GUBAFI-156930 format. One line per 2 residues: number of its first residue (from 1); for each residue x, y, z of C-alpha. Coordinates in pm, 1 decimal. Layout:
BEGIN
NUM> X/Y/Z  ...
! end
This chain:
BEGIN
1> 17100.3/-13048.8/5535.9  17364.1/-13277.1/5415.9
3> 17633.3/-13109.0/5198.4  17580.3/-13222.0/4804.9
5> 17837.2/-13261.1/4544.0  17738.5/-13122.8/4174.8
7> 17854.6/-13198.9/3840.1  17768.2/-12937.6/3620.0
9> 17761.7/-13012.5/3216.2  17782.0/-12677.0/3036.5
11> 18009.6/-12590.6/2768.0  17922.2/-12231.3/2798.1
13> 18128.9/-12059.7/3039.6  17906.8/-11739.0/3103.8
15> 17585.7/-11967.3/3182.3  17844.4/-12164.0/3421.6
17> 17937.0/-11850.3/3643.6  17552.3/-11725.9/3634.3
19> 17501.6/-12102.4/3781.7  17757.1/-12074.1/4007.9
21> 17615.2/-11737.7/4110.9  17278.5/-11907.9/4173.8
23> 17413.7/-12173.2/4349.5  17605.9/-11921.6/4591.9
25> 17296.9/-11710.8/4638.1  17096.2/-12005.7/4755.3
27> 17269.2/-12074.9/5090.1  17292.2/-12427.7/5024.0
29> 17562.9/-12645.1/5184.9  17796.4/-12749.5/4866.7
31> 18055.0/-12969.1/4920.3  18205.0/-12969.7/4598.0
33> 18114.9/-12848.4/4228.2  18250.5/-13022.8/3919.3
35> 18229.4/-12827.7/3561.5  18268.4/-13033.9/3257.3
37> 18223.6/-12866.6/2871.9  18155.5/-13224.5/2728.2
39> 17924.9/-13504.6/2740.0  18251.4/-13734.9/2716.4
41> 18460.2/-13574.2/2958.1  18131.8/-13622.6/3206.9
43> 18063.2/-13983.8/3189.8  18468.5/-14006.5/3279.0
45> 18435.4/-13809.1/3554.3  18119.5/-14049.2/3660.7
47> 18331.8/-14352.6/3600.7  18549.9/-14253.1/3934.9
49> 18279.7/-13982.0/4119.3  17946.7/-13975.9/4183.6
51> 17791.2/-13656.5/4282.8  17434.5/-13592.3/4483.5
53> 17268.0/-13457.4/4132.3  17394.3/-13376.9/3778.7
55> 17284.9/-13050.9/3540.1  17330.3/-13049.7/3190.5
57> 17269.1/-12833.2/2970.0  17049.4/-12937.2/2679.6
59> 17267.2/-12807.5/2388.7  17613.0/-12964.5/2393.3
61> 17917.7/-12959.9/2114.7  17837.1/-13303.6/1932.4
63> 17522.9/-13394.1/2130.7  17245.9/-13259.6/2307.6
65> 17132.9/-13298.7/2704.7  16928.7/-13612.7/2620.3
67> 17164.9/-13836.5/2474.8  17379.0/-13766.0/2769.2
69> 17122.9/-13833.6/2981.7  17034.7/-14152.1/2924.1
71> 17380.6/-14251.0/2915.0  17371.9/-14151.0/3251.2
73> 17036.1/-14283.1/3370.4  17165.1/-14609.2/3229.7
75> 17460.0/-14637.6/3431.2  17316.2/-14442.8/3756.9
77> 16931.3/-14498.2/3730.0  16899.4/-14373.5/4053.8
79> 17158.9/-14044.2/3991.8  16894.8/-13731.2/3959.1
81> 16938.2/-13515.9/3701.8  16846.6/-13162.1/3629.8
83> 16819.1/-13069.9/3233.2  16914.3/-12685.5/3194.1
85> 16786.4/-12511.6/2862.1  16759.4/-12216.7/2673.0
87> 16471.5/-12310.9/2507.7  16131.4/-12350.1/2676.1
89> 16052.7/-12620.0/2437.0  15775.0/-12848.7/2598.2
91> 15790.2/-13153.4/2373.3  16182.7/-13149.7/2476.2
93> 16066.2/-13136.9/2800.8  15851.4/-13420.2/2766.9
95> 16101.3/-13623.8/2616.3  16376.8/-13540.3/2892.9
97> 16139.5/-13651.0/3131.6  16026.3/-13975.6/2983.5
99> 16382.8/-14055.6/2978.0  16436.2/-13985.7/3348.7
101> 16533.1/-13652.5/3418.6  16397.4/-13496.0/3801.3
103> 16318.7/-13196.9/3622.6  16324.3/-12947.5/3302.6
105> 16451.6/-12613.5/3377.9  16454.9/-12270.0/3141.5
107> 16799.1/-12117.0/3238.9  16631.4/-11799.8/3251.0
109> 16473.3/-11923.2/3584.1  16769.0/-12067.1/3756.9
111> 16803.2/-11852.2/4060.6  16885.6/-11885.0/4450.9
113> 16508.1/-11890.8/4530.8  16443.8/-12187.3/4233.6
115> 16781.1/-12391.4/4358.6  16679.4/-12362.4/4703.9
117> 16318.2/-12531.3/4673.9  16474.9/-12790.7/4427.2
119> 16750.9/-12866.1/4694.6  16522.5/-12887.6/4993.1
121> 16304.3/-13143.9/4742.5  16601.7/-13360.1/4664.4
123> 16690.4/-13366.7/5027.8  16324.7/-13460.2/5121.9
125> 16319.9/-13710.7/4829.8  16668.5/-13846.1/4912.0
127> 16532.7/-13926.5/5294.2  16227.5/-14077.8/5126.3
129> 16393.0/-14291.8/4877.3  16656.0/-14426.9/5176.5
131> 16408.9/-14534.6/5401.4  16227.5/-14711.2/5113.6
133> 16569.7/-14842.1/4997.9  16664.2/-14945.0/5391.3
135> 16303.0/-15090.3/5409.1  16389.7/-15361.1/5095.6
137> 16706.6/-15445.9/5236.3  16595.9/-15529.3/5584.1
139> 16252.3/-15747.6/5424.8  16510.1/-15900.8/5200.7
141> 16774.8/-16017.3/5469.7  16499.2/-16120.8/5701.4
143> 16318.6/-16362.2/5455.6  16676.7/-16546.3/5414.2
145> 16658.1/-16655.9/5790.8  16293.0/-16678.7/5832.8
147> 16279.4/-17037.0/5927.9  16556.5/-16954.2/6194.8
149> 16464.1/-16630.1/6369.2  16082.4/-16578.5/6281.5
151> 15982.8/-16508.7/6627.6  16269.0/-16268.2/6708.8
153> 16244.4/-16091.5/6372.6  16220.2/-15721.6/6430.4
155> 15968.5/-15761.5/6081.9  15570.8/-15862.7/6082.5
157> 15599.5/-16221.0/5940.0  15270.9/-16420.2/5923.3
159> 15087.6/-16730.6/5745.7  14701.4/-16676.9/5697.2
161> 14460.1/-16873.5/5551.2  14297.6/-16660.7/5247.6
163> 14024.3/-16925.7/5209.6  13873.0/-16947.6/5535.6
165> 14044.9/-16558.1/5597.7  14150.1/-16654.7/5921.4
167> 14541.1/-16645.3/6054.0  14781.3/-16932.5/6113.5
169> 15089.7/-16780.5/6232.5  15213.6/-16425.4/6290.9
171> 15528.8/-16333.6/6516.2  15520.6/-16094.7/6772.8
173> 15641.7/-15778.0/6617.9  15266.3/-15703.7/6494.0
175> 15108.8/-15625.7/6811.6  15405.3/-15442.8/6914.3
177> 15374.8/-15195.8/6640.0  15018.1/-15168.2/6672.9
179> 15061.4/-15118.0/7028.2  14954.8/-15426.5/7216.9
181> 15132.4/-15612.9/7431.7  15086.8/-15993.0/7507.0
183> 14898.7/-15978.7/7795.2  14610.0/-15843.7/7638.9
185> 14573.8/-16093.4/7295.9  14591.3/-16495.2/7283.8
187> 14822.1/-16629.8/7111.8  14549.5/-16845.9/6966.0
189> 14317.8/-16601.6/6842.9  14266.6/-16691.5/6472.7
191> 14053.1/-16436.6/6347.4  14264.1/-16133.5/6445.7
193> 14151.4/-15935.7/6113.5  13842.0/-15734.0/6281.3
195> 14067.0/-15592.0/6540.9  14333.5/-15482.2/6318.9
197> 14180.6/-15383.8/5988.6  13942.1/-15104.8/5924.5
199> 13573.9/-15185.8/5803.4  13632.5/-14941.2/5502.2
201> 13963.6/-15161.1/5364.3  13802.6/-15475.1/5437.1
203> 13732.3/-15474.5/5013.9  14036.2/-15395.2/4926.4
205> 14202.3/-15659.4/5091.7  13928.4/-15894.7/4959.0
207> 14021.3/-15796.7/4649.0  14398.6/-15816.7/4709.4
209> 14364.9/-16169.9/4791.2  14110.6/-16268.5/4509.4
211> 14388.6/-16191.9/4267.9  14654.4/-16412.1/4516.7
213> 14407.0/-16700.2/4522.0  14399.0/-16720.9/4117.5
215> 14629.2/-16574.8/3992.8  14959.4/-16524.8/4154.1
217> 15236.5/-16837.7/4060.1  15465.8/-17029.3/4242.2
219> 15767.4/-16799.4/4341.4  15613.6/-16477.5/4258.8
221> 15635.3/-16222.5/4515.6  15342.4/-15959.1/4539.0
223> 15412.3/-15638.2/4701.6  15138.6/-15372.7/4875.7
225> 15096.2/-15152.6/5125.9  14810.2/-15151.2/5366.6
227> 14646.1/-14964.4/5647.9  14614.5/-15133.3/5986.5
229> 14461.3/-14980.2/6290.5  14668.8/-14891.0/6604.7
231> 14540.1/-14983.0/7003.5  14460.5/-14604.7/7016.5
233> 14285.8/-14583.4/6729.0  14510.7/-14418.2/6472.0
235> 14669.5/-14535.9/6140.7  14951.5/-14770.4/6088.5
237> 15077.0/-14833.6/5751.7  15250.1/-15185.1/5616.5
239> 15395.3/-15285.9/5326.4  15375.9/-15641.8/5251.8
241> 15572.0/-15905.1/5032.1  15370.8/-16207.9/5009.3
243> 15417.3/-16546.8/4828.0  15182.1/-16877.4/4769.4
245> 15235.1/-17122.0/5074.5  15037.1/-17357.8/5005.8
247> 14801.9/-17476.0/4754.6  14430.6/-17629.3/4781.0
249> 14308.8/-17976.1/4567.5  14204.9/-17749.0/4290.8
251> 14498.7/-17566.2/4247.1  14428.6/-17182.4/4402.6
253> 14610.5/-17065.3/4648.1  14529.1/-17158.2/5019.4
255> 14776.3/-17031.6/5242.7  14985.2/-16709.1/5231.2
257> 15344.8/-16619.0/5377.7  15419.9/-16292.6/5369.8
259> 15634.8/-16041.6/5577.7  15563.7/-15703.2/5650.1
261> 15712.2/-15372.0/5763.9  15627.9/-15057.2/5943.0
263> 15643.7/-14759.1/5698.5  15354.0/-14509.8/5879.2
265> 15710.8/-14239.8/5850.1  15757.3/-14285.5/5474.1
267> 15361.6/-14232.7/5442.5  15358.9/-13942.4/5675.5
269> 15662.2/-13763.4/5450.2  15500.9/-13899.3/5145.5
271> 15185.3/-13712.3/5249.3  15353.8/-13408.4/5347.6
273> 15498.7/-13398.8/4988.7  15169.6/-13416.4/4832.3
275> 15033.4/-13132.5/5055.1  15298.4/-12935.5/4988.0
277> 15287.5/-12967.1/4607.8  14852.9/-12878.2/4643.5
279> 14995.2/-12547.9/4833.9  15198.3/-12454.6/4558.4
281> 14952.9/-12522.1/4308.2  14666.9/-12336.9/4535.8
283> 14886.5/-12036.6/4552.3  15018.8/-12052.5/4151.1
285> 14569.9/-12022.9/4115.7  14534.6/-11752.0/4376.1
287> 14818.6/-11553.0/4165.3  14613.3/-11607.5/3855.4
289> 14327.7/-11543.9/4043.9  14435.9/-11230.3/4148.3
291> 14599.7/-11066.9/3834.9  14294.9/-11210.7/3659.3
293> 14110.4/-10991.5/3890.3  14330.3/-10674.1/3882.8
295> 14341.0/-10670.4/3512.0  13974.2/-10669.2/3490.8
297> 13963.1/-10379.4/3728.8  14220.5/-10180.1/3610.1
299> 14146.9/-10218.3/3227.5  13795.7/-10150.0/3283.1
301> 13854.9/-9787.1/3390.9  14165.8/-9730.5/3138.6
303> 13947.0/-9851.2/2834.8  13691.0/-9564.0/2891.8
305> 13990.7/-9308.6/2968.5  14223.2/-9374.2/2626.2
307> 13880.7/-9448.1/2431.2  13745.2/-9068.6/2511.8
309> 14139.5/-8915.2/2530.2  14162.1/-9012.2/2138.9
311> 13814.5/-8890.9/2045.2  13860.9/-8544.3/2199.4
313> 14235.5/-8529.6/2038.1  14038.6/-8588.7/1684.6
315> 13853.0/-8264.0/1755.7  13896.3/-7907.6/1716.2
317> 14075.4/-7756.7/2022.8  14327.7/-7557.3/2176.6
319> 14696.8/-7575.0/2169.2  14692.0/-7614.3/2556.6
321> 14393.3/-7854.4/2537.4  14561.5/-8075.7/2351.9
323> 14880.5/-8023.6/2541.7  14675.0/-8181.8/2848.3
325> 14518.5/-8448.1/2659.4  14849.3/-8588.2/2565.7
327> 14954.8/-8533.3/2883.9  14675.5/-8748.5/2975.7
329> 14708.6/-9048.2/2719.2  15113.1/-9040.6/2798.2
331> 15090.9/-9137.8/3134.5  14775.7/-9370.0/3082.9
333> 14968.6/-9520.9/2814.5  15269.8/-9576.2/3074.8
335> 15042.2/-9755.6/3326.4  14924.5/-9974.1/3079.3
337> 15298.9/-10075.7/2992.8  15369.0/-10118.7/3356.3
339> 15031.7/-10344.3/3397.4  15120.1/-10579.0/3070.4
341> 15459.3/-10625.9/3190.1  15336.3/-10767.4/3526.2
343> 15111.2/-10963.1/3305.4  15310.8/-11113.8/3046.8
345> 15572.6/-11199.2/3340.2  15302.1/-11412.5/3501.2
347> 15178.6/-11552.4/3156.3  15519.7/-11650.8/3068.9
349> 15539.0/-11814.2/3411.5  15214.6/-11954.0/3361.6
351> 15265.7/-12133.3/3008.4  15007.5/-11923.2/2880.6
353> 15204.6/-11695.4/2687.8  15140.3/-11777.5/2295.0
355> 15261.2/-11583.6/1981.2  15102.2/-11503.0/1675.4
357> 15208.6/-11587.5/1296.9  15095.1/-11342.6/1043.4
359> 15216.0/-11155.4/763.3  15348.6/-10770.0/823.9
361> 15550.2/-10499.6/655.5  15833.7/-10432.8/857.3
363> 15932.1/-10130.2/701.6  15584.9/-9996.6/775.5
365> 15616.1/-10110.5/1116.1  15962.0/-9969.9/1208.1
367> 15777.2/-9637.1/1043.1  15545.8/-9627.2/1326.4
369> 15791.7/-9669.2/1590.7  15992.2/-9427.8/1457.2
371> 15713.7/-9170.5/1483.5  15659.1/-9257.0/1835.1
373> 15993.9/-9213.9/1961.5  16067.3/-8895.7/1719.4
375> 15918.7/-8624.8/1953.9  16057.2/-8776.3/2268.9
377> 16435.2/-8751.5/2108.9  16339.9/-8441.5/1988.5
379> 16316.5/-8298.2/2295.8  16570.2/-8429.1/2413.8
381> 16795.9/-8291.9/2140.4  16911.5/-8704.0/2064.8
383> 16948.1/-8813.4/1740.0  16754.2/-9070.8/1640.8
385> 16874.6/-9268.9/1328.8  16695.5/-9566.1/1159.6
387> 16950.3/-9798.5/963.5  16725.1/-10091.2/790.7
389> 16918.6/-10285.1/538.4  16787.0/-10273.7/190.1
391> 16859.4/-10662.0/88.1  16548.4/-10760.6/392.2
393> 16250.0/-10857.6/197.1  15912.6/-10645.8/169.2
395> 15681.7/-10853.8/398.2  15774.7/-11109.0/692.7
397> 15581.1/-11366.7/855.5  15591.0/-11350.2/1244.8
399> 15455.0/-11172.9/1554.8  15455.5/-10797.4/1476.6
401> 15270.5/-10730.8/1793.4  15606.3/-10893.7/2015.5
403> 15871.8/-10761.8/1798.7  15739.7/-10451.0/1851.1
405> 15738.4/-10522.7/2210.5  16158.0/-10598.3/2200.8
407> 16204.9/-10305.5/2034.6  15986.0/-10058.7/2233.5
409> 16173.3/-10177.6/2537.4  16521.0/-10144.2/2394.6
411> 16420.2/-9820.4/2267.4  16284.8/-9665.0/2549.0
413> 16552.7/-9761.9/2766.6  16783.4/-9634.8/2520.0
415> 16633.7/-9291.3/2493.9  16579.1/-9269.3/2879.7
417> 16901.9/-9338.8/2943.0  17078.4/-9116.8/2698.4
419> 17087.8/-8750.0/2784.0  17308.2/-8619.4/2483.1
421> 17404.4/-8767.0/2167.2  17226.5/-9041.8/1953.4
423> 17027.0/-9374.9/1974.5  17064.4/-9594.2/1672.6
425> 16831.0/-9859.3/1566.0  16980.0/-10079.1/1252.2
427> 16865.2/-10434.7/1113.9  17066.1/-10639.7/899.0
429> 16968.9/-10972.2/705.5  17263.6/-11187.2/861.4
431> 17141.7/-11518.8/634.0  16870.8/-11627.7/425.1
433> 16744.1/-11925.4/255.8  16493.5/-12037.8/41.6
435> 16192.5/-11985.9/311.2  16365.0/-11797.0/584.6
437> 16568.4/-11485.9/715.9  16792.4/-11420.3/988.9
439> 16756.7/-11074.7/1132.4  17012.7/-10883.5/1350.2
441> 16859.1/-10571.3/1545.9  17098.7/-10363.7/1717.1
443> 16989.3/-10040.3/1910.4  17296.6/-9878.8/2015.6
445> 17323.0/-9524.4/2226.1  17541.2/-9290.4/2348.5
447> 17404.3/-9271.0/2709.7  17540.9/-9314.4/3093.4
449> 17621.4/-9709.6/2982.4  17599.6/-10002.8/3242.6
451> 17867.4/-10136.6/3465.4  18083.6/-10471.7/3373.0
453> 17878.7/-10569.9/3746.9  17537.1/-10482.3/3642.5
455> 17563.9/-10610.6/3292.8  17510.3/-10964.4/3403.0
457> 17194.3/-10853.3/3626.3  16970.9/-10621.4/3366.8
459> 16762.9/-10917.8/3213.3  16685.8/-11055.4/3596.3
461> 16344.2/-10969.8/3671.2  16269.8/-10628.5/3894.8
463> 16645.6/-10532.4/3874.7  16737.3/-10221.9/3776.4
465> 17111.3/-10156.5/3664.4  17062.9/-9754.9/3761.6
467> 16953.5/-9748.6/4101.3  17168.0/-9455.1/4248.8
469> 17053.7/-9259.4/3978.4  16671.3/-9274.8/4056.8
471> 16605.1/-8934.2/4098.0  16718.4/-8861.8/3733.5
473> 16613.8/-9145.8/3538.6  16298.2/-9273.0/3705.7
475> 16033.6/-9481.3/3616.3  16008.3/-9832.8/3503.9
477> 15948.9/-10173.1/3703.6  16239.2/-10354.1/3597.2
479> 16041.6/-10588.1/3408.4  16134.6/-10464.3/3057.0
481> 16459.8/-10625.8/2964.0  16368.8/-10944.9/3172.2
483> 16067.5/-10976.9/2917.5  16231.7/-10877.4/2603.8
485> 16484.2/-11173.1/2671.1  16196.7/-11436.8/2759.3
487> 15989.3/-11333.4/2444.7  16315.9/-11305.0/2234.6
489> 16400.4/-11664.4/2358.5  16031.1/-11794.5/2311.0
491> 16055.7/-11608.6/1943.2  16408.9/-11862.9/1894.8
493> 16631.7/-11594.3/1943.1  16845.3/-11467.7/2137.0
495> 16957.1/-11093.7/2292.7  17322.2/-11013.0/2412.0
497> 17386.3/-10670.6/2545.2  17765.8/-10466.8/2545.2
499> 17795.7/-10212.8/2742.5  18057.1/-9964.3/2868.2
501> 18002.7/-9706.3/3180.9  17972.1/-9319.5/3058.4
503> 18034.6/-9430.5/2699.0  17710.3/-9636.7/2585.1
505> 17521.7/-9919.3/2542.7  17433.0/-10206.0/2212.2
507> 17165.4/-10442.2/2246.5  17135.5/-10710.4/1966.0
509> 16856.4/-10918.7/1932.3  16882.3/-11203.1/1669.0
511> 16544.8/-11353.2/1557.2  16409.2/-11549.6/1260.1
513> 16158.7/-11502.9/1029.5  15993.8/-11647.6/742.6
515> 15922.2/-11482.4/369.5  15581.3/-11359.0/298.6
517> 15459.5/-11236.3/-18.9  15393.0/-10856.7/-85.3
519> 15028.3/-10721.1/-44.9  14860.4/-10644.2/-342.0
521> 14794.6/-10294.3/-434.7  14424.8/-10313.1/-405.9
523> 14476.4/-10434.8/-12.3  14709.7/-10144.2/47.0
525> 14424.0/-9923.9/-66.9  14149.2/-10055.9/168.1
527> 14355.9/-10058.0/410.6  14425.4/-9707.1/396.3
529> 14097.6/-9594.1/289.7  13870.6/-9442.1/583.1
531> 13702.3/-9639.4/818.6  13311.2/-9680.1/776.2
533> 13030.9/-9881.8/920.2  12731.2/-9734.5/690.2
535> 12485.0/-10030.6/571.8  12573.9/-10236.1/848.4
537> 12371.9/-10288.6/1194.8  12584.6/-10354.2/1522.1
539> 12450.4/-10483.3/1858.1  12680.3/-10390.2/2137.5
541> 12617.7/-10532.6/2517.5  12849.0/-10369.0/2812.4
543> 12770.3/-10297.0/3168.0  13003.6/-9964.4/3209.0
545> 12790.5/-9684.5/3136.4  13163.2/-9515.2/3053.4
547> 13233.9/-9799.7/2826.2  12866.3/-9752.5/2634.2
549> 12936.8/-9386.8/2612.5  13258.7/-9483.8/2422.4
551> 13065.1/-9710.5/2135.7  12803.7/-9491.8/2077.6
553> 12994.3/-9211.0/2018.5  13198.6/-9464.4/1783.4
555> 12976.2/-9652.3/1604.3  12789.8/-9327.0/1554.2
557> 13081.1/-9177.6/1379.4  13135.7/-9502.2/1192.8
559> 12770.0/-9425.0/1057.0  12669.7/-9785.5/1166.1
561> 12271.4/-9899.1/1252.5  12374.0/-10012.5/1630.9
563> 12188.6/-10073.5/1955.6  12349.7/-10051.3/2272.5
565> 12285.2/-10380.8/2573.2  12346.3/-10333.1/2936.7
567> 12370.2/-10723.9/2980.9  12338.4/-11024.1/2775.4
569> 11998.2/-11069.4/2882.1  11917.3/-10750.7/2677.5
571> 12103.3/-10860.9/2407.1  11929.4/-11197.5/2348.6
573> 11587.2/-11010.2/2394.9  11674.1/-10762.4/2074.5
575> 11814.7/-11037.1/1862.6  11447.0/-11222.3/1951.3
577> 11311.5/-10924.7/1743.0  11584.9/-10916.8/1496.6
579> 11902.0/-10976.1/1321.4  12231.3/-10770.1/1290.8
581> 12583.2/-10827.1/1112.2  12792.9/-10762.9/1404.3
583> 12756.5/-10864.7/1750.9  13020.6/-10707.6/2049.2
585> 13012.7/-10822.0/2401.1  13156.4/-10783.9/2719.7
587> 13249.7/-11114.6/2906.6  13187.6/-11008.8/3254.6
589> 12864.1/-10859.3/3287.5  12546.6/-10849.9/3575.6
591> 12230.9/-11030.7/3522.6  12397.1/-11229.6/3236.3
593> 12764.0/-11240.4/3136.5  12888.3/-11278.1/2768.2
595> 12990.5/-11637.8/2836.6  12617.0/-11738.2/2920.5
597> 12535.3/-11508.3/2643.9  12737.2/-11693.8/2392.7
599> 12633.5/-12016.3/2505.0  12267.0/-11907.1/2429.1
601> 12344.2/-11789.4/2091.5  12546.2/-12074.6/1971.7
603> 12250.1/-12302.5/2096.2  11932.3/-12084.0/2015.9
605> 11992.5/-11905.3/1750.4  12107.8/-12084.1/1463.8
607> 12027.5/-11796.6/1211.5  12317.7/-11622.1/1327.0
609> 12623.4/-11930.2/1282.5  12727.9/-11694.1/1037.6
611> 12753.8/-11338.1/1245.2  13065.4/-11216.3/1376.0
613> 13087.5/-11223.1/1769.5  13377.6/-11021.3/1895.8
615> 13465.7/-11014.1/2255.4  13540.1/-10762.6/2499.5
617> 13782.8/-10840.1/2765.6  13936.9/-10699.3/3065.4
619> 14121.5/-10998.8/3148.9  14439.1/-11079.8/2978.6
621> 14387.1/-11460.6/3052.1  14077.3/-11513.3/2883.2
623> 14137.7/-11658.4/2601.3  14367.5/-11909.4/2707.1
625> 14029.4/-12034.0/2973.2  13874.0/-12372.7/2824.1
627> 13506.3/-12256.6/2900.4  13563.5/-11927.4/2680.5
629> 13763.9/-12156.8/2377.8  13442.7/-12379.9/2398.7
631> 13214.6/-12050.3/2347.4  13401.5/-12028.5/1939.3
633> 13412.2/-11629.4/1964.2  13507.7/-11484.0/1619.0
635> 13786.4/-11267.1/1770.5  13910.7/-11057.9/2124.9
637> 13947.6/-10718.7/2157.1  14109.5/-10609.1/2545.9
639> 14047.0/-10365.6/2694.0  14161.7/-10090.2/2693.3
641> 14145.6/-10100.7/2331.9  14294.5/-9857.2/2102.2
643> 14009.6/-9749.0/1830.2  14226.1/-9848.8/1553.0
645> 14258.5/-10198.4/1687.7  13926.0/-10205.0/1733.5
647> 13818.6/-10089.0/1363.6  14107.4/-10361.4/1221.2
649> 13915.0/-10613.5/1415.3  13584.8/-10523.3/1290.2
651> 13748.6/-10494.1/970.2  13911.7/-10836.9/917.6
653> 13532.2/-11031.8/1043.6  13333.6/-10839.5/791.6
655> 13617.3/-10835.5/538.7  13574.1/-10447.0/474.3
! end
């Protein structure tokens, strides 16, 4: 591979260092890297030096990457430009690609593997473009001397009668390219087309020359790629440039003057690139299918384990039995954290990670969070402190679930790596407007800390800062902080970390939220009322016996009038006999699955149009599948579900 020269336009020194580190790890031959902090400086450099490619940070002082990209493309249209960004905004990505960017990469994805693939692709594209430019140059040069060197030209030169579909003139090169010698063919053979054109391509040639005959103007040059037959039966690709040579009495083009060159090698390279793209897409689909299957296979039994554990914990049990059940629940929750981390990373990579936007009580959420970690802190003898700014509004609008996920990751890590002292969560109001606020959330601890070398790696996927202490601080996939950073950036925020080995760490997350209206007192009272379905009829379908037993227990506990079915066909038979106030449906079932059942209900049961249908699924990618979106389920509950989660969804759908 020819060594590359790079220009990096980046005003953040840390990001520039990270980029250099990733380049070094990629083992790509780099001749020179120049770094500019400002767009004006970069444009001045490009006046006297042309690198192999340019990497631009989208957010630059006084300007942005899009404006700089346009200026670079105006001056050097063929120069590859890659945009680096801290935000995965699809609209910005589209604008960048329209403006001529080769690629648009979130900084979180800039790593050695990514860069290595990019530079290999760039090398192949450079070679293909080099061949194409060389072909154009050769073709242009030969046209200037066609009257002097026609017979000796290395290019194919020909004149054909497109009215009578006969050959008038051609030089020897066409036969050399197609594998024939002069002894095998007659120079007087006027009709050579049947020999060199495949029957499948005749219509393509006829359409091409029909356009030339009726539409091509004098002086216009038409360029086209065609496939010819080699003597051995293989394909030979040529690119032709043709002009009107003679017209008939009625003004239609009668004869065409053309030149052609062999581009078979280039076409083979293009096919390899297309196949490589298909292979990559297939690999991504296989990965997605595997994760979907894995999610379903693990979540389905976990639904029964977690559900029945929660049910048993509400009964009158001995202290020892409750301890055993809490151990099962803790282990199951840990397994779900690992599974969710893997699936969240996959969703983000697939672009299927979505954020919700709803009102929530921040102090209420933090109260739940405190009670979640309080016992763990007491067990370790650590002081757990929550400090909340009194000026923060009562109700905020945003994704409370993802905020909770961020805080659980940060607090979980702080407690995990702190043996004595404290863990402190503080939430401060840093900026406020009429409709929006900005919060600074800090999680500080007196734990073992992180070395300076590892501090720059902790946000990378599958990396852990304390591998040497695995016997003491065990557990984790190394995905928590990586997901935390990705979610923070998707929520239009940022995360930073400070730490000193042996002293402690401080993680700061800055996030924007919109202001909400305080909840009416009546709503709060209704929310805290005991959940009951007395007076409501419910029909549910699930093929797993353990899940059926769990639903029976719950619906009986909630005093519902209910019926449990094992598949969609049984549900449809039951719906023919009577109607229900609520339908609970598993998506994956034998005989008839939930998707097919839902399609039949929407088409054949108009009386159930207002009946809410809640889908159960162990596949976390299900909600983004178009086939499922078209079914118009009223809501989704992902297995394994918490009892409170299911009751909350039912409460919302029945307006309880």
